[in-house]
C-alpha positions as CSV (number, residue, x, y, z in Angstrom):
1,M,36.9,206.5,141.5
2,T,40.0,204.3,141.6
3,L,40.4,201.3,143.9
4,T,43.3,201.2,146.3
5,S,45.7,198.2,146.0
6,K,44.3,196.9,149.3
7,A,40.7,197.1,148.1
8,R,41.7,195.4,144.8
9,M,43.2,192.6,146.7
10,E,40.2,192.2,149.0
11,F,37.8,192.0,146.0
12,V,40.1,189.5,144.3
13,E,40.1,187.3,147.4
14,R,36.3,187.4,147.3
15,G,36.2,186.0,143.8
16,F,36.0,189.2,141.6
17,S,38.1,189.2,138.5
18,R,40.3,192.2,137.7
19,R,38.0,192.8,134.8
20,S,35.4,193.7,137.4
21,F,37.4,196.6,138.9
22,G,35.9,199.2,136.6
23,R,32.4,198.4,137.6
24,L,33.3,198.0,141.2
25,A,34.9,201.5,141.1
26,A,31.8,202.9,139.2
27,M,29.5,201.5,141.9
28,L,31.6,203.1,144.6
29,S,31.3,206.5,143.1
30,A,27.9,205.9,141.5
31,G,25.3,208.5,140.7
32,A,22.0,208.6,139.1
33,T,23.6,207.6,135.7
34,L,23.8,204.0,136.8
35,P,20.6,202.1,136.2
36,F,20.6,200.4,139.6
37,Y,21.8,203.0,142.0
38,N,18.9,204.8,143.7
39,E,15.2,205.0,143.8
40,P,14.9,207.7,141.2
41,A,17.3,205.9,138.9
42,L,15.5,202.6,139.3
43,A,12.3,204.4,138.6
44,Q,13.7,204.9,135.1
45,L,11.8,201.7,134.4
46,S,8.6,203.8,135.0
47,K,10.1,207.2,134.4
48,V,7.8,209.4,132.4
49,E,8.8,212.4,130.3
50,N,6.5,215.0,128.9
51,V,3.8,214.3,131.5
52,P,0.5,216.0,130.4
53,P,-1.1,218.5,132.8
54,G,-3.4,216.9,135.3
55,A,-2.0,213.4,134.9
56,V,-2.4,210.9,137.8
57,M,1.1,209.6,138.9
58,I,0.6,206.4,140.8
59,N,3.6,204.6,139.3
60,A,6.5,205.0,141.9
61,N,5.1,204.2,145.3
62,E,5.4,207.8,146.3
63,N,3.4,209.4,149.1
64,P,1.3,212.3,147.7
65,L,0.9,213.7,151.2
66,G,4.5,214.9,151.2
67,P,6.3,216.0,154.3
68,C,4.2,216.8,157.4
69,D,3.8,220.5,158.3
70,E,6.4,220.3,161.1
71,A,9.0,218.9,158.6
72,R,8.2,221.6,156.1
73,Q,8.6,224.3,158.7
74,A,11.9,222.8,159.8
75,I,13.2,222.8,156.2
76,H,12.2,226.4,155.7
77,G,13.9,227.3,158.9
78,I,17.3,225.9,157.9
79,V,17.6,226.7,154.2
80,A,19.4,230.0,155.0
81,K,22.1,227.9,156.7
82,G,22.6,225.7,153.6
83,G,26.2,226.9,153.3
84,R,27.2,224.8,156.3
85,Y,27.6,221.0,156.5
86,M,26.0,221.0,160.0
87,Y,27.0,217.4,160.8
88,T,25.3,217.7,164.2
89,E,21.9,217.5,162.5
90,T,22.7,214.0,161.3
91,D,24.0,213.1,164.7
92,A,20.6,214.2,166.1
93,V,18.7,211.9,163.7
94,Q,21.0,209.0,164.6
95,K,20.4,209.6,168.4
96,L,16.7,210.0,168.0
97,M,16.2,206.9,165.9
98,A,18.4,204.9,168.3
99,E,16.3,205.9,171.2
100,Q,13.0,205.1,169.4
101,E,14.4,201.7,168.3
102,G,15.9,200.8,171.7
103,L,19.4,200.5,170.1
104,P,22.8,202.0,171.0
105,P,23.7,204.9,168.7
106,D,26.6,203.0,167.3
107,H,24.1,200.5,165.9
108,V,22.5,203.2,163.7
109,Q,23.9,204.8,160.5
110,I,22.2,207.6,158.7
111,F,22.0,207.7,154.9
112,A,20.4,209.8,152.2
113,G,17.6,207.3,151.7
114,S,17.8,203.5,152.0
115,S,19.0,202.6,148.5
116,A,22.6,203.6,149.3
117,P,23.0,201.2,152.2
118,L,21.3,198.5,150.1
119,H,23.8,198.8,147.3
120,Q,26.7,199.1,149.7
121,T,25.8,195.9,151.4
122,V,25.8,194.3,147.9
123,L,29.4,195.6,147.5
124,A,30.4,194.4,150.9
125,F,28.9,190.9,151.2
126,T,28.3,189.5,147.6
127,S,30.7,188.3,144.9
128,P,30.7,185.8,142.1
129,S,31.0,183.0,144.7
130,K,28.8,184.7,147.3
131,P,25.3,185.0,145.8
132,F,22.6,187.6,146.3
133,V,19.4,185.8,147.3
134,T,16.1,187.6,146.7
135,A,12.4,187.0,146.3
136,D,10.7,186.8,143.0
137,P,8.9,189.1,142.3
138,G,10.8,191.5,144.6
139,Y,12.4,194.9,144.6
140,E,15.0,194.8,141.9
141,A,17.6,197.4,143.1
142,G,19.8,195.0,145.0
143,E,19.6,192.4,142.3
144,R,20.6,194.9,139.6
145,A,23.5,196.1,141.7
146,A,24.7,192.5,142.2
147,K,24.5,191.8,138.5
148,F,26.3,195.0,137.6
149,I,29.4,194.0,139.6
150,G,29.3,190.4,138.6
151,S,27.8,188.8,141.7
152,R,25.5,185.8,141.2
153,V,21.8,186.3,141.8
154,I,19.4,183.7,143.0
155,R,15.6,184.4,142.8
156,V,13.3,182.5,145.1
157,P,9.6,182.5,144.1
158,L,7.1,183.8,146.8
159,T,4.9,181.2,148.5
160,K,1.4,180.6,147.2
161,D,0.3,183.0,150.0
162,Y,2.7,185.6,148.5
163,M,5.1,185.5,151.5
164,H,8.9,185.2,151.3
165,D,9.7,181.5,151.2
166,V,12.2,181.7,154.0
167,K,13.0,178.0,154.0
168,A,13.8,178.0,150.3
169,M,15.8,181.2,150.7
170,A,17.9,179.7,153.5
171,Q,18.6,176.7,151.3
172,A,19.2,178.6,148.1
173,S,23.0,178.5,148.5
174,P,25.3,177.3,151.3
175,D,27.6,180.1,150.2
176,A,25.0,182.9,150.1
177,G,26.5,186.3,150.8
178,L,23.4,188.4,151.2
179,I,19.7,187.4,151.7
180,Y,17.3,190.2,150.9
181,V,13.8,190.4,152.4
182,C,11.6,193.4,151.7
183,N,8.7,193.4,154.2
184,P,6.1,194.3,153.2
185,N,7.2,193.1,149.8
186,N,7.6,195.4,146.8
187,P,5.8,195.0,144.4
188,T,3.1,192.8,146.0
189,G,2.5,194.6,149.3
190,S,2.3,191.2,151.0
191,V,3.6,190.6,154.5
192,T,6.0,187.9,155.7
193,P,5.3,187.1,159.4
194,K,7.9,188.3,161.9
195,E,8.5,184.8,163.2
196,D,9.5,183.7,159.6
197,I,12.0,186.4,159.4
198,A,13.4,185.5,162.9
199,W,13.6,181.9,161.7
200,L,15.6,182.9,158.6
201,A,18.0,185.0,160.8
202,G,18.6,181.9,162.9
203,N,18.8,179.3,160.1
204,K,20.5,181.1,157.2
205,P,23.9,179.8,156.0
206,A,26.8,180.6,158.3
207,G,28.6,183.7,157.1
208,S,25.7,185.1,155.2
209,V,24.0,188.4,156.2
210,L,20.2,189.0,156.2
211,V,19.0,192.4,155.0
212,V,15.4,193.3,156.0
213,D,14.1,196.3,154.1
214,E,11.3,197.9,156.1
215,A,10.5,200.7,153.7
216,Y,6.8,200.0,153.9
217,A,6.6,198.6,157.4
218,H,5.1,201.8,158.9
219,I,2.3,201.7,156.4
220,A,1.4,198.1,157.2
221,G,1.7,198.5,161.0
222,I,3.6,195.3,161.3
223,P,6.3,194.6,164.0
224,F,9.7,195.8,163.2
225,S,12.8,193.5,163.2
226,S,15.2,195.9,165.0
227,D,15.1,193.5,168.0
228,L,17.1,191.1,165.8
229,V,19.8,193.7,165.6
230,A,19.6,194.3,169.4
231,A,20.1,190.5,169.8
232,G,23.3,190.6,167.9
233,K,22.1,188.7,164.8
234,D,23.8,188.9,161.4
235,V,21.0,191.2,160.3
236,I,20.9,194.6,158.7
237,I,17.6,196.6,158.9
238,L,16.9,199.3,156.3
239,R,14.5,202.2,156.9
240,T,13.5,205.2,154.8
241,F,11.6,208.4,155.2
242,S,10.5,208.2,151.6
243,K,7.2,206.4,152.2
244,I,5.1,207.0,155.3
245,Y,6.9,210.3,155.9
246,G,6.5,211.5,152.4
247,M,10.1,212.5,151.9
248,A,11.1,210.6,148.7
249,G,12.5,213.7,147.1
250,L,14.3,214.8,150.2
251,R,16.4,211.6,150.7
252,A,16.7,210.4,154.3
253,G,17.1,206.9,155.6
254,A,19.0,204.6,158.0
255,A,20.6,201.2,158.5
256,F,20.5,199.4,161.8
257,A,23.2,196.7,162.5
258,R,25.9,195.6,164.8
259,P,28.9,198.1,164.6
260,D,31.1,195.4,163.0
261,L,28.6,194.8,160.2
262,L,28.1,198.5,159.7
263,Q,31.9,199.0,159.3
264,K,32.0,196.5,156.5
265,F,29.7,198.6,154.2
266,V,29.6,202.1,155.6
267,P,33.1,203.0,154.3
268,F,32.0,202.5,150.7
269,S,30.5,206.0,150.8
270,A,31.3,209.3,152.5
271,G,30.0,212.9,152.7
272,A,27.5,215.0,154.6
273,M,23.8,214.4,154.6
274,P,21.5,217.1,153.2
275,I,20.6,219.4,156.2
276,T,17.1,219.9,154.9
277,S,16.3,216.2,155.0
278,M,18.0,215.8,158.4
279,V,15.9,218.5,160.1
280,A,12.8,217.2,158.3
281,A,13.5,213.7,159.6
282,Q,13.9,214.9,163.1
283,A,10.7,216.8,163.0
284,S,8.8,213.9,161.5
285,L,10.0,211.5,164.2
286,K,8.8,213.8,166.9
287,V,5.2,214.0,165.7
288,K,3.5,211.4,167.9
289,N,0.4,210.7,165.8
290,L,1.9,211.1,162.3
291,V,2.4,207.5,161.5
292,P,-0.9,206.1,162.7
293,E,-2.8,208.9,161.1
294,R,-1.2,208.5,157.7
295,R,-1.5,204.7,158.0
296,E,-5.2,205.1,158.4
297,I,-5.5,207.5,155.4
298,I,-3.6,205.2,153.1
299,K,-5.6,202.2,154.4
300,N,-8.9,203.8,153.7
301,V,-8.0,204.7,150.2
302,R,-6.5,201.3,149.6
303,E,-9.5,199.4,150.9
304,D,-11.9,201.6,148.8
305,T,-9.8,200.8,145.7
306,L,-9.6,197.1,146.5
307,A,-13.4,197.0,147.0
308,F,-13.7,198.4,143.5
309,L,-11.6,195.6,142.1
310,D,-13.7,193.1,144.0
311,K,-16.9,194.6,142.7
312,H,-15.7,194.2,139.1
313,N,-14.1,190.8,139.6
314,F,-10.5,191.8,139.1
315,H,-7.9,189.5,140.8
316,Y,-5.3,191.2,142.9
317,V,-2.7,190.2,145.5
318,P,-3.8,190.9,149.1
319,T,-1.8,193.9,150.3
320,M,-1.1,195.9,153.5
321,S,1.0,198.5,151.7
322,N,0.6,201.6,149.6
323,K,0.6,199.5,146.4
324,F,-1.0,196.5,144.9
325,M,-0.6,194.0,142.0
326,V,-3.6,193.4,139.8
327,D,-3.9,190.7,137.1
328,V,-5.0,192.3,133.8
329,K,-5.0,188.9,132.0
330,R,-2.9,190.2,129.2
331,P,0.6,191.7,128.8
332,G,0.9,194.2,131.6
333,E,2.9,196.7,129.4
334,E,-0.1,196.9,127.0
335,V,-2.4,198.0,129.9
336,A,0.1,200.4,131.3
337,L,0.4,202.1,127.9
338,A,-3.3,202.2,127.4
339,M,-3.7,203.8,130.9
340,R,-1.3,206.5,129.9
341,K,-3.6,207.5,127.1
342,E,-6.1,208.2,129.8
343,K,-3.5,210.3,131.7
344,V,-3.1,207.7,134.4
345,Y,0.4,206.5,135.0
346,I,0.7,203.1,136.8
347,G,3.8,201.1,137.8
348,R,6.0,198.6,136.0
349,V,5.7,194.9,135.2
350,W,7.8,192.1,136.6
351,P,9.1,189.4,134.1
352,S,8.0,186.6,136.4
353,W,4.4,187.9,136.5
354,P,3.9,189.4,133.0
355,T,0.1,189.9,133.3
356,Y,0.3,191.8,136.6
357,V,0.7,195.6,136.9
358,R,1.7,197.4,140.0
359,V,-0.4,200.3,141.1
360,T,0.5,202.8,143.8
361,V,-2.2,204.0,146.2
362,G,-2.6,207.7,145.7
363,T,-5.1,210.2,147.0
364,Q,-8.8,209.3,146.9
365,E,-9.2,211.7,144.0
366,E,-6.4,210.0,142.1
367,M,-7.7,206.6,142.7
368,N,-11.2,207.6,141.6
369,K,-9.6,208.7,138.3
370,F,-7.7,205.3,138.2
371,K,-11.0,203.5,138.5
372,T,-12.6,205.3,135.6
373,A,-9.6,204.8,133.4
374,F,-9.1,201.1,134.4
375,L,-12.7,200.2,133.6
376,K,-12.3,201.8,130.2
377,V,-9.0,200.1,129.4
378,M,-10.2,196.7,130.6
379,A,-13.6,196.8,128.9
């Protein structure tokens, strides 16, 4: 994809060099070939080939429950119409999400997942002189996108209680372009209080934008931050159907923000949404007890697994999500490779915490197999 002369001038004015144009254009037309672009591509860090039959896959924060029955039926019912774009299905998701969030429809934009809007906000609001501020350890996709196009990245360590250090993030750079908060955090599963996020929204550097990624908020049952959008703050909320709704492979998500903010990053992509994911999203949103029921299922399996870790004196980070970080007291990659030999595939390791491994909460059967393998590997 080539950049228009107007776009080139805008990027130059924001501090990008002309040498950056190739990468900026690549990001505008990015696909799974770029290492930062989307969740499946980022998962190349934990991508597994030649998976043996019966292997336990608890490495990518997927929801093994998959789409609910209502979503599956909706998908089956619309496949025959796959030759049509059917934009009205996307409009219906937008309207329904707006109603449920208490926002005007023009404050909601639908995407194929939440990674696309994350990377588009990086394009729109960061530059070599407008840093991307993120937690450490934190979800790396935005950071990788920023590095790819030449924007500066500032990592702020979590607090001793594993929360986002909102005061340090606010002070990280007076010229911050984008401040990214994933709540609950990925990879730790820890929660930053709503009042801290509201404080950050009100005390961040002037001109910066706060992105709150709520991919795992349904699982934790914590208050959403969409009221900050309703209040007109410089805040963009990201949501996905990949986690609680079990639609990681179907690709549906949304961004909530003031219309003027949306218009700064939405134009970086175009095209129709998959109609299968759009009808599945609608069906999922309409099932009243789906979220609390799935939250309880995940919680029960998670607490059983954490009780196992407690029993055997393994240290882990307190979590309210569908994953946890456990300290294996030696290079995490070694343990991950050893677990693979037991046909259990766990998540990746973060450079700042080299002895911790991330483990996704799977089904009870999967976590029972994890326990057996983990004890063997850690013996």
